[in-house]
N, C-alpha and C positions, 0 to 999 in steps of 0.2 A: 595589721599596722604593729610595727615592731614594739616591743615592750622594754621598758628602764625601770632599774629597781631604784627607787628612793627609802633610803634607809632614816627614819627617825631618832634624834639620838637626845631628845628632849629630857627622856627620864634618866639618862646616865651625864653626858656632856652639858646636859641644860640646867640640872640640877646641883650640880656639885659644889657650886660657888654661891649658892642663893643662901642668904641670911638666916632661913626659916628651912627646918628639917620635915618633910612631908611624910605622914604617915603612910604607911604599905597601902592602906585602904583607897587613899587620894589618888596614891600614883597607878595603883589598879584600875579605879575609875578613868585616868586619862588614857592608859592603856587601852582600854575599851572601844574610847572614843575613837581611836585612833584606829583601832580594827575596823568601826563601824565606817568609816573616813575612807575604807580601802586601803590604809597602809598593811605590807605582806611583809615589815622587814622591819625591827625595832631594835635599839642598842638599850637592854634593859637595866642594865647597871654595871658596875665595876668591883671589882675583887680586890680593891686596896686595902691598906689598914685603915680599920673604923675609926679610929681616934685620929689619920690625918684628914678623913673624909666624913663625917659622920652623918653625912646627908643620904651617901649609899651604905651606911651599915647593913640594913635591909636586903642584900641582894639576893641573899638565899631564901628569904621568907617570899620577896616579891615573885623568884622565880616559879616556888611552888602554889603560889596563888595565881599565876599565869601559865599553865602548863602546855603541854607540849598540841598543836594542833594542827592539822592541814593545811598549807599555804601561809603558814607563818614561819619566820626567822626569827629566832629571839637570840642576839648576839649580847656578849659581854667582854668587857675590856679587864685583862689579864695582864698584868705589869709586872710580874716575877715569878717563882717557884713557887713560893706561898701562895700567891693568887691563883696560879693554874691549878693547884690542889686542892682550892676550896672551889673553884669552876667545876674541874670535873667531878666534884663529891655531887653536885648539882645535872639536872638533864638539858642546861645550856645547850642549842644546838651549834652553834658557833662560837670561837674564842678570838678575840683579836686583841693581838701583841703590839705594841708600842714601844720603837726606838726613834731618838731623835737623832737629823742628819748633823746638826751641833751638838757638840758634845758640851757645851755649856747649857743649854738649856737642858738635855739629857740629864745632867747631875742636878739640876735644880727640879725636873719633874720625876727621876726616879733614883736621884740619892748615888748616881754611879756614872762612870762616863759611857761614852759610846761604844766603845769598844768592849767594855766589861758586858753591856747590856748586849753586845752581839755574840760574845762568847757563849752567851747563858741558852741563845735561840735552840741551837739544834735538839739540845733537851728537851725544852719547853714544846717543841712540836712533837717530838717522840712521844711526851707523854700524851699530849693531845691525840694523835692518831692510834695509840695504842686502845685508846677508848671511843673510839669511832668519829671523833668530832672532825666537824671544818675548820681549819684555821686561816687567818688573815694577818696581813702585817702593814701596821700602818707608819708612816715615816713622816714625823712630826719636823717642823719647820722645813719641809720642803721646797720652800719658797723665800725664807729668810727668818731668823734668830732674832729675838728682842734683847737679847744682851750682846751677840758679835757681830749683827748686820746681815751683810751677802752671806750664803750658802752655795759651795760649788757645786759643780755636777758631780765630781770626785766624790764628795762628802755625800751625796744623796745617792750614788749609785753604789756605795759601800755597804748601805743598808738593803738597798734593794738585791744587792748580789746576796749577801748574808740570807734573807728571806727566801730568794729561789733556791739557793743550797741547800736551806735545811727544810725545803718542800713545803712551803705554806701556799694555799690555794688563791690567794688573793693579794696585791700589794695596794695599799692606799695611800695616796699622795695628801697629805695633809700641808693647808696654809695657815698655821698655828695663828700668824700675826696680821693675817688679812692684807701682806705685801705686795700679793702675786699682781702683777699688771699685764695685759694683753700677749703681748710680744714675749717676754720674757717665760711667761706662764706656757705659750704653745712650744717656745722650744725646748724648756725640760719635759714638758709633756711627751713630746715627740722623740724625744732623747730615750724617756723611759718605756715607752712602747717598742721601741726597735731592742731596747735592751730583754725586756720579757719576751717579746715576739707575739705578745695576744693583747689588743686593748681591752677586752673582756676579763683579762684578769688584772685590769687597775681600776680603781676607785677614786674618788674624789672627794676630801672634807674640805670645805673651806669656810674661812670665816669672814666675815664682811664689813668693811669700813664705809660701805657705801658706793664703791668704785666700781661698781658694776659685776656683780655674781654671776647675773643671767648670762652675762656675755661670754664670762669664762666657762659658762656650764653649757653654751651653743658649742663654744670652741672644743671641749672635751667630747661632747656628742660627734661632731664633724670628724673627729681624730679617730673615733669607734668606741669612748669609752659609754658604758651602759649601767654603771654606779656612781652613786651621788648620796652625800649626807647631809643632813636639813635638821632645823630644830623649829617648832612651832613660835613665830612671832619672833627668831633670831634671838632666842634666849640661849646663855651659855658660860661656861666660866671654869677655871681654875687657878689656883694663886700662882702658877708657876710662868706666866708670860705677862708680865706687870703691861696694863695698857693694852692689850690686844682687846679685839672686839669680839662680838658674838657669833653665832654659828648663822651658817647660809639660811635665811627665812625660807620654810616650807611653801609658803605663801606666795614667794618669788620663783624658786625654783620649779615646783611644780607647774606652773602656766608656762614657765619658760622650755620645759621638755616637750611638754604637749603641742605648744604652738612650733616647735620645730618637726614636729609630724610624727611623734611617738607616743607610746602610750604607758599611764603609771597604774592606773587603777585606783587614783584616789579621787575622791572627788570633792573640788577645791571648794564649794560652797560650804563643805563642812568644816571648815578650817577655823573659822573665825568662833564655831562653837566650843571647838577644843581649846583654842586660847582663852575664851572666857572662862571655862572650868579651871582653866590651869592658874588664871589670874586669881581667882576667887580662892584657888586652893592655897596661892602664897599670899593671899591678903593684902591683894591689891588690884588695880585697874586691870584688864584685859592683856594679856601678854604682848607687848610691843617690842619693836627692834631694840635690841640691845646693843648699840654702837661702842659701847667703853668699858662693857667688862672684859673676863678673863678669857683665852681662848682655851680650847680642850684638848686638842692634841694638832 
């Protein structure tokens, strides 16, 4: 049975807009529960300025507490050169860059235009390559922008091209505001696959308004995509996409992938225990779908 990589982004995208700041030990407990459930890829944290996102200020500490191990890929989000310098001072396995197809969202998210972020990409990738790190590039607002609405094929391909030219290993299309619908989703996905030349070099990062994430996952699988991001209970958010929904739920995506005839290595029956632990750590009921929080990327 063919395998599909399901990356859990709870520890980064899921926590970055929570009102409480979890202790590193609590995050580590959640990470170990994820590993016990069979997750082999975790987005551990982000190297953003701690004053902007205090929930992720312990990125270095968490990585030290979660050292390299066989079969585990630890991903970290890197927004700029300073973030890359911090990431490369750790032993993170993969650095994930992000640029928005919409310059309005890029300005809100990264405090610079899309063109300015793209100009910095070659140097960031070179830095990571020099340290032997894998690099992936996220295309935020790939299916719509909270500020300007529709995003064109040309805007998306401009970011994809910059990643390809810079030598990133993988391109991740992010539906930041949960606006993708099946027909538009498949058209844009097919366009990017043709451009990249290999569907296995493409990942999908969905946010969910309750409008059929499982259906979009099945479409992507049919087109050859084998990498998806999820979060426990659909938790997720950042302050830069007002009104956007939470992440695609692990509890929905994992069964959808396996029902389509693939294996994830994840034991679905163990996910409620992670949701319970996460809810207790956050001081509330077990994690439930967050349909009206903010998107992460």
